C-alpha positions as CSV (number, residue, x, y, z in Angstrom):
1,M,-3.4,-145.5,-1.8
2,K,-0.9,-142.7,-2.0
3,S,-1.8,-140.5,-4.9
4,L,0.4,-140.1,-8.0
5,H,2.8,-137.2,-7.8
6,I,3.1,-135.0,-10.8
7,I,6.3,-132.9,-11.0
8,S,5.6,-129.4,-12.2
9,F,8.6,-127.2,-12.1
10,I,8.5,-123.5,-13.0
11,V,11.7,-121.7,-13.7
12,A,11.4,-118.2,-12.3
13,L,13.9,-116.8,-14.8
14,V,13.1,-115.3,-18.2
15,Y,11.6,-118.4,-19.7
16,F,10.3,-121.9,-19.1
17,S,6.8,-121.7,-20.3
18,S,6.8,-124.4,-22.9
19,C,5.0,-127.7,-22.5
20,Q,6.5,-130.6,-20.9
21,K,6.6,-130.3,-17.3
22,V,5.0,-133.4,-15.8
23,I,6.6,-136.7,-14.8
24,T,4.8,-139.5,-13.1
25,V,6.8,-141.5,-10.6
26,D,7.0,-145.2,-10.7
27,L,5.3,-146.1,-7.4
28,N,6.9,-149.6,-7.2
29,S,10.5,-148.5,-8.0
30,T,13.1,-149.4,-5.3
31,D,16.0,-147.9,-7.2
32,P,15.9,-144.2,-7.8
33,R,15.7,-143.3,-11.5
34,Y,16.8,-140.2,-13.3
35,V,14.1,-137.9,-14.6
36,I,15.0,-135.7,-17.6
37,E,12.8,-132.9,-18.9
38,A,14.5,-131.3,-22.0
39,N,13.1,-128.8,-24.4
40,V,14.3,-127.0,-27.5
41,V,11.7,-124.4,-28.6
42,D,11.7,-122.2,-31.6
43,G,12.2,-118.5,-31.1
44,Q,13.3,-118.7,-27.5
45,P,16.4,-117.0,-26.2
46,S,17.3,-119.9,-23.9
47,N,16.5,-123.6,-23.8
48,F,16.6,-125.8,-20.7
49,V,17.2,-129.3,-19.4
50,H,16.0,-130.2,-15.9
51,I,17.3,-133.3,-14.2
52,T,16.0,-134.9,-11.0
53,R,15.8,-138.3,-9.4
54,T,12.8,-140.2,-8.2
55,V,12.2,-141.4,-4.6
56,N,10.7,-144.5,-3.2
57,F,6.9,-144.7,-2.7
58,D,7.2,-144.5,1.1
59,Q,9.4,-141.4,1.0
60,D,8.3,-137.7,1.0
61,N,7.6,-136.3,-2.5
62,V,10.8,-134.2,-2.5
63,F,12.7,-135.0,-5.7
64,P,16.4,-134.4,-5.4
65,T,18.0,-132.4,-8.2
66,V,21.0,-133.8,-10.1
67,S,24.0,-131.4,-10.2
68,G,27.3,-131.8,-12.0
69,A,25.9,-133.6,-15.0
70,L,27.4,-133.3,-18.5
71,V,24.6,-132.1,-20.8
72,I,25.1,-131.5,-24.5
73,I,22.6,-130.5,-27.1
74,T,23.6,-130.6,-30.8
75,D,21.9,-129.2,-33.8
76,K,23.0,-131.9,-36.3
77,T,21.7,-129.9,-39.2
78,T,24.3,-127.1,-38.6
79,S,26.8,-129.2,-36.6
80,L,26.5,-126.7,-33.7
81,A,26.9,-128.3,-30.3
82,D,26.7,-126.7,-26.9
83,T,27.6,-127.9,-23.4
84,L,24.9,-126.6,-21.2
85,K,25.6,-124.5,-18.1
86,E,24.0,-125.4,-14.7
87,T,22.3,-122.2,-13.8
88,V,20.6,-123.5,-10.6
89,A,20.8,-127.0,-9.1
90,G,19.6,-129.5,-11.6
91,L,18.7,-126.9,-14.3
92,Y,21.0,-126.6,-17.3
93,S,20.6,-123.9,-20.0
94,T,21.8,-123.0,-23.4
95,S,21.5,-119.8,-25.4
96,K,23.5,-121.1,-28.4
97,I,21.1,-123.8,-29.5
98,V,18.1,-122.2,-31.4
99,G,15.0,-124.1,-32.4
100,I,14.4,-124.1,-36.2
101,S,11.8,-126.2,-38.0
102,G,13.2,-129.1,-39.9
103,H,16.5,-129.2,-37.9
104,N,17.6,-132.4,-36.2
105,Y,18.6,-132.1,-32.5
106,T,20.3,-134.6,-30.2
107,L,20.5,-134.7,-26.4
108,Y,23.4,-136.3,-24.5
109,V,23.4,-136.5,-20.7
110,K,26.0,-138.1,-18.5
111,A,25.2,-138.2,-14.8
112,D,27.1,-140.4,-12.3
113,N,28.5,-142.6,-15.1
114,H,25.0,-143.1,-16.5
115,V,24.5,-142.0,-20.1
116,F,21.2,-141.0,-21.6
117,T,20.5,-139.9,-25.2
118,S,17.7,-138.8,-27.5
119,S,17.1,-137.2,-30.9
120,A,14.2,-135.3,-32.5
121,I,13.4,-133.2,-35.5
122,M,11.5,-129.9,-35.0
123,P,8.1,-130.0,-36.8
124,E,6.7,-127.3,-39.0
125,K,5.2,-124.4,-37.1
126,I,1.5,-123.9,-37.0
127,E,0.0,-120.7,-35.7
128,I,-3.3,-120.0,-33.9
129,D,-5.4,-118.0,-36.4
130,T,-7.9,-116.7,-33.8
131,M,-9.2,-117.6,-30.4
132,Y,-12.6,-117.3,-28.8
133,T,-14.8,-118.7,-26.0
134,S,-17.8,-121.0,-25.8
135,I,-20.2,-121.9,-23.0
136,S,-20.9,-125.5,-22.3
137,G,-22.7,-127.7,-19.7
138,F,-25.6,-126.9,-17.5
139,R,-23.2,-124.9,-15.2
140,G,-22.3,-122.6,-18.1
141,E,-18.6,-123.4,-18.0
142,I,-16.4,-121.1,-20.1
143,N,-14.1,-122.9,-22.6
144,I,-11.4,-121.6,-24.9
145,I,-11.4,-122.5,-28.6
146,P,-8.1,-121.9,-30.5
147,E,-8.7,-122.0,-34.2
148,Y,-5.8,-123.2,-36.5
149,N,-5.3,-124.9,-39.9
150,D,-3.9,-128.4,-40.1
151,P,-1.5,-128.8,-43.0
152,A,-2.4,-131.0,-46.0
153,E,0.4,-133.5,-45.1
154,K,-0.7,-136.1,-42.6
155,G,1.3,-136.7,-39.4
156,N,0.9,-133.5,-37.3
157,Y,0.8,-133.6,-33.5
158,Y,-0.2,-130.8,-31.1
159,Q,0.0,-130.1,-27.4
160,F,-1.6,-127.1,-25.7
161,A,-0.5,-125.4,-22.6
162,K,-3.1,-123.3,-20.8
163,Y,-2.3,-120.4,-18.4
164,V,-5.0,-118.7,-16.3
165,N,-3.9,-115.4,-14.9
166,G,-0.2,-116.3,-15.4
167,V,-0.4,-119.8,-13.8
168,E,-0.2,-122.9,-15.9
169,T,-3.0,-125.4,-15.3
170,A,-2.4,-129.2,-14.9
171,D,-4.6,-130.1,-17.8
172,I,-3.2,-132.2,-20.6
173,Y,-4.5,-131.2,-24.1
174,I,-3.2,-133.2,-27.1
175,R,-4.4,-133.6,-30.7
176,N,-3.3,-135.5,-33.8
177,D,-4.6,-135.1,-37.3
178,N,-5.7,-138.7,-37.9
179,L,-9.3,-137.7,-38.4
180,I,-8.9,-134.0,-39.1
181,N,-6.1,-133.9,-41.6
182,G,-6.0,-130.7,-43.7
183,Q,-9.0,-129.1,-41.9
184,T,-9.5,-126.0,-39.9
185,I,-9.6,-127.1,-36.3
186,R,-12.0,-125.6,-33.8
187,Q,-11.9,-127.9,-30.8
188,P,-12.5,-126.4,-27.3
189,L,-10.0,-126.8,-24.5
190,N,-12.5,-127.9,-21.9
191,A,-11.8,-127.2,-18.2
192,R,-10.8,-130.5,-16.6
193,G,-9.7,-129.5,-13.1
194,P,-10.4,-126.8,-10.5
195,D,-7.3,-124.9,-11.5
196,S,-8.5,-124.5,-15.1
197,K,-12.0,-123.3,-14.5
198,L,-12.5,-119.9,-16.1
199,N,-14.3,-116.9,-14.7
200,P,-15.2,-113.5,-16.1
201,G,-12.2,-111.2,-16.1
202,D,-9.6,-113.9,-16.3
203,V,-6.6,-113.5,-18.6
204,V,-6.0,-116.7,-20.5
205,R,-2.9,-117.6,-22.5
206,I,-2.9,-120.6,-24.8
207,D,0.4,-122.1,-26.2
208,L,0.0,-124.2,-29.4
209,N,3.0,-126.5,-29.4
210,C,3.7,-128.5,-32.6
211,I,5.4,-131.7,-31.3
212,D,6.7,-134.9,-32.9
213,S,5.1,-138.3,-32.6
214,A,7.3,-139.5,-29.8
215,T,6.5,-136.5,-27.6
216,Y,2.8,-137.0,-28.4
217,Q,3.1,-140.6,-27.2
218,Y,4.7,-139.3,-23.9
219,F,1.7,-137.0,-23.3
220,F,-0.8,-139.6,-24.4
221,T,0.5,-142.2,-22.0
222,L,0.9,-139.6,-19.3
223,Q,-2.8,-138.7,-19.8
224,Q,-3.7,-142.4,-19.6
225,T,-1.6,-142.8,-16.4
226,K,-3.4,-139.9,-14.7
227,N,-6.7,-141.6,-15.4
228,Q,-5.7,-145.0,-14.0
229,N,-6.9,-146.2,-10.7
230,S,-4.4,-149.1,-10.5
231,A,-2.0,-149.4,-7.6
232,S,0.8,-150.0,-10.2
233,P,0.3,-147.4,-12.9
234,A,2.8,-147.5,-15.8
235,N,5.3,-144.7,-16.4
236,P,4.7,-142.5,-19.4
237,A,6.5,-143.5,-22.7
238,T,9.8,-141.8,-23.0
239,N,11.9,-141.0,-26.1
240,I,15.1,-141.0,-24.0
241,T,17.4,-144.1,-24.1
242,G,19.4,-145.4,-21.2
243,G,16.7,-145.9,-18.6
244,A,15.7,-142.4,-17.6
245,L,12.1,-141.2,-17.3
246,G,11.0,-138.1,-19.1
247,Y,11.2,-136.6,-22.6
248,F,13.2,-134.6,-25.1
249,S,10.7,-132.2,-26.7
250,V,11.8,-130.3,-29.8
251,H,8.8,-128.2,-30.8
252,T,7.5,-124.9,-32.1
253,M,5.3,-122.7,-30.0
254,D,2.7,-120.0,-30.9
255,S,0.8,-118.1,-28.2
256,K,-2.3,-116.1,-28.0
257,I,-3.9,-114.2,-25.0
258,I,-7.6,-113.6,-24.5
259,V,-9.2,-111.5,-21.7
260,L,-12.6,-112.8,-20.7
261,P,-15.2,-110.0,-20.5
262,K,-16.6,-109.2,-17.0
């Protein structure tokens, strides 16, 4: 069986290091579908929307970009709207829309007479208090433990991005506070793939992204899809209406770097 393809795009401009970078293709689809990866992140000088289309299962895994789309992001809290500029093929950016906790954002995309919409509220920002390592397993694997405090109010969702020597790993790390509400969290980010194995001297960056429940469901179902052995795996849950795959993630981000001793 042909393996699932996970799209991972890296913008070689100033920024595109936030979460949300993986879309699983519907292997049984006969009609190409739009794939939208949209992010609004607090404290970033620019925010991006990436639009591509899927291909059939028997075609090469080259996903065509979608140019000429109308992409608008609106901060409904301030009534500020911006029509994003296409900086490279399929990549649309805004420097006017700034991520602020508590603000409500909407996404509007019109591509080839197809309209896709989404909305989300940016959660409260949670910061990593400290970060350290642990050794686990009979092979002595090095794991990173970010320590942070979950707020007293229930309903917080987290996604972690892990970079080893500047390269983001394919691991999916998500948390919710169903069982840890209001506690200090010290859960290790265990290495799950060959690209995330850590060695002495590595420089490791961890991003703690505070996401909403819909984005959490996207990553949760994506994680489940990656673990499936079915010939017909389901696509990850999306918070975008109109029939597109993907997500609209409005989230905060806090980063810390640790250098592993040699």
